[in-house]
C-alpha positions in Angstrom: 2.8 -5.6 -26.3 5.6 -5.0 -23.8 4.6 -2.4 -21.0 2.6 -2.0 -17.8 -0.9 -2.1 -17.7 -3.0 0.8 -16.5 -4.8 0.6 -13.6 -2.9 -0.7 -10.7 -0.7 2.5 -9.5 -1.6 2.3 -6.1 -1.8 5.1 -3.6 0.8 5.9 -1.0 -0.9 3.9 2.2 -0.2 5.6 5.8 -1.2 2.9 8.1 -4.5 4.0 10.1 -4.6 4.7 14.5 -7.6 3.3 15.8 -9.5 5.1 18.7 -9.8 3.1 21.6 -12.6 5.3 23.3 -16.3 4.6 22.2 -18.4 6.4 19.9 -20.0 7.4 22.4 -17.4 8.7 24.3 -15.7 10.2 21.6 -18.9 12.4 20.7 -19.4 13.8 24.3 -15.4 14.6 24.4 -15.8 16.3 21.1 -19.0 18.4 22.0 -17.5 19.5 25.3 -14.2 20.7 23.8 -16.1 22.3 20.3 -19.2 24.1 22.3 -17.1 26.6 23.9 -16.2 29.9 21.6 -12.8 28.5 21.0 -10.9 25.5 21.1 -9.4 25.5 24.6 -5.5 26.8 24.6 -4.5 24.0 27.1 -5.0 21.3 23.9 -1.6 20.2 22.7 -1.1 18.7 19.7 -1.2 15.6 20.4 -4.7 15.8 21.8 -6.0 18.2 18.6 -4.9 15.2 16.7 -6.0 12.6 18.7 -9.5 14.7 18.8 -9.4 15.5 15.2 -8.9 11.5 14.3 -12.0 10.7 16.2 -14.3 13.2 14.6 -13.1 11.6 11.5 -14.2 8.6 12.6 -17.4 9.6 13.5 -18.1 11.7 10.1 -17.5 14.9 11.8 -15.1 16.1 8.9 -15.9 20.1 9.7 -15.0 19.4 13.1 -11.6 17.4 12.3 -11.0 20.6 10.2 -11.3 22.9 13.0 -9.6 20.9 15.0 -6.1 20.1 13.2 -6.4 24.1 12.4 -5.2 24.9 15.9 -2.6 22.4 15.7 1.3 24.0 16.4 2.8 21.8 14.2 6.3 23.1 15.9 4.6 20.7 19.2 5.1 17.8 16.8 8.0 15.9 18.5 10.7 14.0 16.5 9.6 10.5 17.9 7.8 7.8 16.0 4.6 9.1 18.0 5.1 12.4 16.6 5.9 10.4 12.8 2.0 8.8 13.5 1.0 12.5 14.0 2.5 13.9 11.0 0.7 11.0 8.9 -2.7 12.3 10.6 -2.3 15.6 9.4 -0.6 15.0 6.0 -4.1 13.4 5.2 -6.1 16.5 5.8 -3.8 18.9 4.6 -1.0 17.7 2.6 0.9 21.4 2.4 0.9 21.3 6.3 1.8 17.7 7.0 4.7 17.9 4.4 6.1 20.8 5.7 5.4 19.4 9.7 7.5 16.0 8.1 10.4 18.0 6.5 11.0 19.8 9.8 11.1 16.4 11.9 13.3 14.5 9.3 15.6 18.0 9.7 15.6 17.3 13.2 15.9 13.7 13.8 18.9 13.8 11.4 20.7 15.9 14.4 19.3 13.1 16.8 21.4 10.6 14.9 18.6 7.8 15.4 19.2 5.8 12.0 16.0 3.6 12.4 13.4 6.8 13.3 15.5 8.6 10.3 14.5 6.0 7.7 10.9 5.6 8.9 10.6 9.3 8.6 12.2 9.5 5.1 9.9 6.9 4.1 6.7 8.7 5.3 8.4 12.0 3.7 8.7 10.3 0.4 4.9 9.3 0.3 4.1 12.5 1.2 6.0 14.1 -1.7 4.6 11.1 -3.8 1.1 12.7 -2.7 2.1 16.2 -3.9 3.1 14.6 -7.2 7.0 15.6 -6.4 8.2 12.3 -8.1 11.8 12.9 -8.0 12.2 14.2 -4.5 9.7 11.2 -3.6 12.4 9.1 -5.6 15.3 10.3 -4.3 13.6 10.4 -0.2 13.1 6.6 -0.8 16.0 5.6 -1.8 17.8 7.5 1.0 15.3 5.6 3.3 16.2 2.6 1.7 19.8 2.8 1.7 19.7 3.4 5.6 17.4 -0.1 5.9 20.1 -2.1 4.1 22.8 -0.8 6.5 20.4 -1.9 9.4 20.0 -5.2 7.8 16.4 -5.1 7.9 14.8 -7.4 5.3 11.2 -5.7 5.7 12.1 -2.1 6.0 14.2 -2.9 3.0 11.1 -4.7 1.5 8.8 -1.9 2.4 11.0 0.4 0.5 11.1 -1.2 -2.5 7.5 -1.7 -2.3 7.1 2.0 -2.7 9.5 2.6 -5.1 7.9 -0.1 -7.3 4.9 1.8 -7.1 6.6 4.7 -8.1 7.6 2.6 -11.1 4.0 1.9 -12.1 3.2 5.5 -11.7 5.8 6.4 -14.0 5.1 3.2 -16.5 8.8 2.4 -16.1 8.7 -1.8 -16.4 12.1 -2.2 -16.2 12.3 -0.7 -12.7 9.3 -2.0 -11.8 10.8 -5.6 -12.3 13.5 -4.7 -10.5 12.0 -4.2 -7.6 9.6 -6.3 -8.1 12.1 -9.1 -7.7 13.9 -7.8 -5.1 10.5 -7.8 -2.6 10.3 -11.8 -3.6 13.9 -12.2 -2.6 13.3 -10.0 1.0 10.2 -11.1 2.2 11.3 -14.9 1.4 14.5 -14.1 3.7 11.9 -12.9 6.2 9.7 -16.4 6.3 6.7 -13.9 5.6 4.7 -17.0 3.1 1.6 -14.6 2.6 3.5 -11.5 1.6 5.4 -13.7 -0.1 2.8 -15.0 -2.0 1.5 -11.6 -2.7 4.9 -9.9 -3.8 5.3 -13.7 -6.4 1.6 -12.8 -8.0 2.5 -9.1 -8.5 6.2 -10.4 -10.1 4.3 -13.2 -12.3 1.9 -9.9 -13.7 5.3 -7.6 -14.2 7.0 -10.4 -16.0 3.7 -10.6 -18.7 3.5 -7.3 -18.7 7.1 -7.7 -20.2 6.3 -10.9 -22.3 8.3 -13.2 -20.7 5.1 -15.6 -20.8 6.7 -19.1 -19.4 8.6 -17.5 -16.2 5.3 -15.5 -15.3 3.4 -18.5 -14.8 6.3 -20.2 -12.8 5.6 -16.9 -10.7 2.1 -17.5 -10.3 2.3 -21.2 -9.9 4.5 -20.6 -6.9 2.1 -18.3 -5.6 -0.7 -20.5 -6.4 1.4 -23.5 -4.2 1.5 -20.5 -1.2 -2.2 -19.6 -1.8 -2.9 -23.5 -1.0 -0.5 -23.8 2.0 -2.0 -20.6 3.7 -5.5 -21.4 2.4 -6.2 -17.9 0.8 -8.9 -18.1 -1.8 -8.5 -15.3 -3.2 -4.8 -15.2 -3.7 -5.7 -18.3 -5.5 -8.0 -16.9 -7.8 -5.4 -14.4 -9.1 -3.2 -16.9 -9.4 -5.5 -19.2 -11.4 -6.8 -16.0 -13.3 -3.4 -15.3 -14.3 -2.4 -18.6 -15.1 -5.4 -18.8 -17.6 -4.7 -15.4 -19.0 -1.4 -16.9 -19.8 -2.8 -19.8 -21.7 -5.3 -17.7 -24.1 -1.6 -15.5 -25.1 -0.4 -19.1 -26.2 -3.7 -20.0 -27.6 -4.3 -23.0 -25.0 -7.8 -22.8 -24.7 -8.1 -26.1 -22.7 -5.6 -25.0 -20.1 -6.9 -21.9 -20.2 -10.9 -23.1 -19.5 -9.3 -25.2 -16.4 -7.8 -22.4 -14.5 -10.6 -19.9 -15.5 -12.8 -22.5 -13.6 -10.7 -22.8 -11.1 -10.6 -19.4 -10.1 -14.5 -19.1 -10.4 -14.8 -22.1 -8.0 -12.0 -20.6 -5.7 -13.9 -17.0 -6.1 -17.5 -18.7 -4.8 -16.0 -20.3 -1.9 -15.1 -16.9 -0.9 -18.6 -15.9 -0.5 -18.1 -12.9 -3.0 -20.0 -12.3 -6.5 -17.6 -13.3 -9.3 -15.5 -10.3 -10.9 -17.7 -9.6 -14.1 -14.1 -9.9 -15.8 -14.0 -13.7 -15.1 -17.5 -14.6 -16.0 -17.3 -13.1 -19.3 -13.6 -14.4 -20.1 -15.5 -18.1 -19.3 -18.3 -17.3 -21.5 -16.2 -16.5 -24.5 -14.3 -19.3 -23.7 -17.5 -21.7 -24.2 -18.8 -19.8 -27.0 -15.7 -20.4 -29.2 -15.1 -24.3 -28.0 -18.9 -24.3 -28.7 -18.2 -23.5 -32.6 
């Protein structure tokens, strides 16, 4: 039956900044700052946000909340660093983070830095999606894509299409999902990123299977499998073998299905991680049918 399979709607992804200070140093700094009756007024937005991020890493969520509550969002500058700070705010407080990003986008528009504007719009779009405002998120992401297209940034365009693909999945729009998935494959192929192409091909293969384009789906899985073997990615090999096996089952070809389920299991064993129960169940069910 044509349609997207539920359960693989990805949440917007934010990049995480890794603190450079040790846990002990961070803990001492937090204790010093928070030991006063109130948080020191000289700490600017950058310092407060960095300390809050360190508090989160240390599992001190209440301290992180106290620090972020003292951030003056007008201190966050319309720069790449400012966008990174806004993304940290967003993880703690969607409303404050969204307001901050909207203010930054307005300021960046007046500065005519198109690359920075595209990045800000991308982050704003993801924020709007987190706030369940998918119409605005879609419109904002398309504006970001348009700028990246003018800038001829293949990687930027691919990232935008990836976000639009997630929105299409969220709204169960298979046609739009296919359009974005196909474009991602084209763009990452041009960029020369073999691992990304491998992943994009597998995603496209899955969507094509949902659209009942089984032959083309298998072609994409096999291309992804070739790349998985080239870059020695066992997990990707599991996905491709599993996908090909599922397609074989849909065609009633139990022999081919067993061959690829078995290869998926072999690759999974090589990863050193337990085999997914669903894979074992498929092999078990198919083995039982063959004995009959």
